[in-house]
C-alpha positions in Angstrom: 7.3 84.8 -12.1 6.1 81.2 -12.8 6.5 78.5 -15.3 3.5 76.3 -16.1 3.6 73.1 -14.2 2.4 70.1 -16.2 1.0 66.8 -15.0 2.8 63.4 -15.2 1.1 61.1 -17.7 -1.6 59.2 -15.8 -1.4 61.4 -12.7 -4.5 62.7 -10.9 -5.3 66.2 -12.3 -6.7 67.3 -9.0 -4.7 70.3 -7.7 -3.1 69.7 -4.3 -1.8 73.3 -3.8 -2.9 76.3 -5.7 -1.4 79.8 -4.9 -2.2 83.0 -6.7 -0.3 86.2 -6.0 0.3 84.8 -2.5 2.4 87.1 -0.2 3.6 86.6 3.4 5.1 89.6 5.3 6.8 89.4 8.7 7.9 92.5 10.6 6.7 94.7 7.8 8.9 93.1 5.1 7.9 90.4 2.5 9.3 87.0 3.0 8.0 86.2 -0.5 5.3 87.8 -2.6 3.2 87.3 -5.7 3.8 83.6 -5.6 1.9 81.7 -8.3 2.0 77.9 -7.8 0.1 74.8 -8.9 1.0 71.4 -7.4 -0.9 68.5 -8.9 -1.9 65.5 -6.8 0.7 62.8 -6.9 3.6 65.0 -7.8 7.0 65.1 -6.1 7.9 68.8 -5.7 11.1 70.2 -4.2 11.1 73.7 -2.6 14.5 75.2 -3.1 16.3 78.5 -2.3 19.0 80.1 -0.1 18.7 80.4 3.6 16.1 83.1 4.5 14.2 82.8 1.2 11.1 81.5 3.0 11.1 77.8 2.3 9.8 76.8 5.7 7.4 79.7 5.7 5.8 78.3 2.6 5.3 74.9 4.4 3.8 76.7 7.4 1.5 78.7 5.2 0.3 75.5 3.6 -0.5 74.2 7.0 -2.4 77.4 8.0 0.1 78.2 10.7 1.1 81.5 9.0 -1.6 83.7 7.3 -1.1 85.3 3.9 -0.8 89.0 3.8 -2.2 89.1 0.3 -3.3 86.7 -2.5 -4.9 83.3 -2.2 -3.8 79.8 -1.2 -5.8 76.6 -1.5 -4.7 73.3 -0.1 -6.5 70.1 -1.1 -9.3 72.3 -2.4 -9.8 74.1 0.9 -8.4 76.9 3.0 -5.0 76.2 4.6 -5.4 74.3 7.9 -8.9 72.9 7.1 -7.6 69.6 5.9 -4.5 69.1 8.0 -5.7 65.7 9.0 -5.0 64.6 5.5 -1.4 66.0 5.6 1.6 64.2 7.0 4.1 66.8 8.2 7.7 66.1 9.1 9.3 69.3 10.5 12.9 70.2 10.4 14.9 67.4 11.9 14.3 66.6 15.5 17.2 64.9 17.2 16.6 62.0 19.6 18.6 61.7 22.7 20.9 58.6 22.5 19.4 57.4 25.8 15.8 57.6 24.7 14.2 54.2 25.3 11.0 54.8 23.3 10.9 52.2 20.5 10.7 53.2 16.8 7.4 51.4 16.6 6.0 53.6 19.4 7.1 56.7 17.6 5.2 55.6 14.5 2.1 54.8 16.6 2.1 58.4 18.0 1.3 59.5 14.5 -1.8 57.4 14.5 -3.1 57.9 18.0 -3.6 61.6 17.9 -2.6 65.0 16.6 0.9 66.2 17.2 2.5 64.1 19.9 -0.4 61.7 20.2 -3.3 61.5 22.6 -5.0 58.1 22.7 -8.0 57.9 20.5 -11.1 56.8 22.4 -12.6 53.6 21.1 -9.7 53.1 18.7 -9.4 49.6 17.2 -6.2 48.2 18.6 -5.8 45.5 16.0 -6.4 47.8 13.1 -3.9 50.3 14.5 -1.2 47.7 15.0 -1.7 46.4 11.5 -1.4 49.9 10.0 1.7 50.7 12.0 3.2 47.4 10.8 2.3 48.3 7.2 4.0 51.7 7.2 7.1 50.3 9.0 7.4 47.7 6.2 6.7 50.5 3.6 9.8 52.4 4.7 11.9 49.3 5.2 12.3 49.8 8.9 11.3 46.4 10.2 14.8 45.4 11.2 15.2 48.1 13.8 11.7 49.5 14.6 11.6 47.4 17.8 14.8 49.1 19.1 15.0 52.3 21.1 14.9 55.1 18.6 17.8 56.8 20.3 20.0 53.9 19.4 19.5 53.8 15.6 21.3 55.8 13.0 20.2 59.2 11.6 18.9 57.7 8.4 17.0 55.0 10.3 15.4 57.6 12.5 14.3 59.6 9.5 12.6 56.5 8.1 10.8 56.1 11.4 9.6 59.7 11.3 8.5 59.3 7.6 6.5 56.2 8.7 4.9 58.3 11.5 3.9 61.0 8.9 2.4 58.3 6.7 0.5 56.2 9.2 -2.8 58.1 8.7 -2.8 57.5 5.0 -2.3 61.2 4.1 -3.0 62.7 0.7 0.1 64.9 1.1 3.5 64.8 2.7 5.2 68.0 3.8 8.9 67.3 4.5 11.0 70.2 5.8 14.7 69.4 5.0 14.5 65.7 5.8 17.9 65.1 4.3 19.7 67.7 6.4 22.4 66.2 8.6 22.4 62.9 6.8 25.5 61.6 5.1 25.5 61.1 1.3 24.4 57.4 1.3 21.5 58.1 3.6 20.5 61.2 1.6 20.3 59.1 -1.5 18.4 56.2 0.2 15.9 58.5 1.9 15.3 60.4 -1.4 14.7 57.2 -3.3 12.3 56.0 -0.5 10.3 59.2 -0.6 10.1 59.0 -4.4 8.8 55.4 -4.2 6.2 56.4 -1.7 5.1 59.3 -3.9 4.7 57.3 -7.0 3.4 53.9 -5.6 1.1 55.3 -2.9 -0.2 58.3 -4.9 0.9 60.7 -2.2 1.7 64.3 -3.1 5.2 65.1 -1.7 6.4 68.7 -1.1 10.0 68.5 0.2 12.0 71.5 1.3 15.7 71.0 0.4 18.9 72.9 0.6 20.7 70.7 -1.9 18.7 69.5 -4.9 21.2 66.9 -6.0 20.1 63.9 -3.9 16.5 64.3 -5.2 17.2 65.6 -8.7 16.6 62.1 -10.3 13.2 61.9 -8.7 11.4 65.2 -8.5 8.7 66.2 -11.0 8.9 69.9 -10.3 10.8 72.4 -8.3 9.8 75.7 -6.7 12.7 78.1 -6.4 12.3 81.0 -4.0 14.5 84.0 -4.3 14.7 87.8 -4.1 12.7 88.2 -7.3 9.8 86.1 -6.1 9.6 82.5 -7.2 9.8 80.3 -10.2 8.4 76.9 -10.6 8.4 74.1 -13.2 10.4 71.0 -14.3 13.9 71.1 -12.9 15.5 71.4 -16.4 13.5 74.6 -16.9 14.1 76.2 -13.5 17.7 75.3 -12.5 19.3 77.2 -15.4 21.7 80.1 -15.5 19.2 82.3 -17.3 16.2 81.5 -15.0 18.1 82.0 -11.7 19.8 85.1 -12.9 16.4 86.6 -13.6 15.1 85.4 -10.2 17.9 86.8 -8.1 18.6 89.9 -10.3 22.3 89.1 -10.3 24.5 86.9 -12.5 24.1 83.2 -11.6 25.8 80.3 -13.4 24.6 76.8 -13.2 27.3 74.2 -13.8 27.0 70.4 -14.1 29.9 68.4 -12.7 31.2 65.2 -14.4 29.2 63.1 -11.9 25.9 64.9 -12.8 25.7 67.1 -9.7 24.7 70.7 -10.1 26.7 73.6 -8.7 25.2 77.1 -8.7 27.7 79.9 -8.7 26.7 83.4 -7.8 25.6 85.7 -5.0 22.4 84.3 -3.4 24.2 82.3 -0.8 27.9 81.5 -0.5 29.3 79.0 -1.1 27.5 77.4 -4.1 24.4 76.2 -2.4 23.9 73.0 -4.4 27.3 71.7 -3.6 27.3 68.9 -1.0 27.4 70.1 2.6 27.4 66.7 4.2 30.6 64.9 3.3 30.8 63.3 6.7 28.1 61.6 8.8 
């Protein structure tokens, strides 16, 4: 089940992710199946759904880390994994030990010097590298604390450092797996706004896995909602509705809008209502 995804006015019409009848099975059971999805370059897309719906599995499939059991998946016009050098990936939140003395700027530099945890690049131009690291630190507004040990800065500040690390190679796409998890409400809002700004000013396609759509709702162009009935994708106003989610999950679902504009989804997919805020405290 899929809704047609349309392009923002002026956006690049190149398709960043294209899936047709894509299925992933693990242990003999489908995680998700018959997924049809088109993500246009430069779009900000949220991947939503209850725990166990396969949100992180979708990210890993895009990276080529998990093969499809059926169907097709193209990423930046190629097979998954072939263009990972053009993808900035931020996995589910890593916690830094409070005593870690590595500076934030060094964490960012690891993203430039090599794959994964960074092996020095032979013949690399030190001055160019330092300039690029400085650019992305400024882009994420981390200049005030990037020189401090990363274990000493706040969770929201650490997340900005990690986003800078993912951006340092000038990727065409950012894959962010629950980057707002464990952050308090002000930091959720700040990081969501930052990611949206990067998406729209830098022309980077952003695919963000989220448990709570509310912090990013003002910014996302499209959502992909994974559930028992497959997946549905499209503009948030078309997807996050009582009718659409009831069809997706095969059980009565009600979408309510609170007086402050936040969405609450009431039904069986995951108790309690899984768009209600889970992070009232830092």
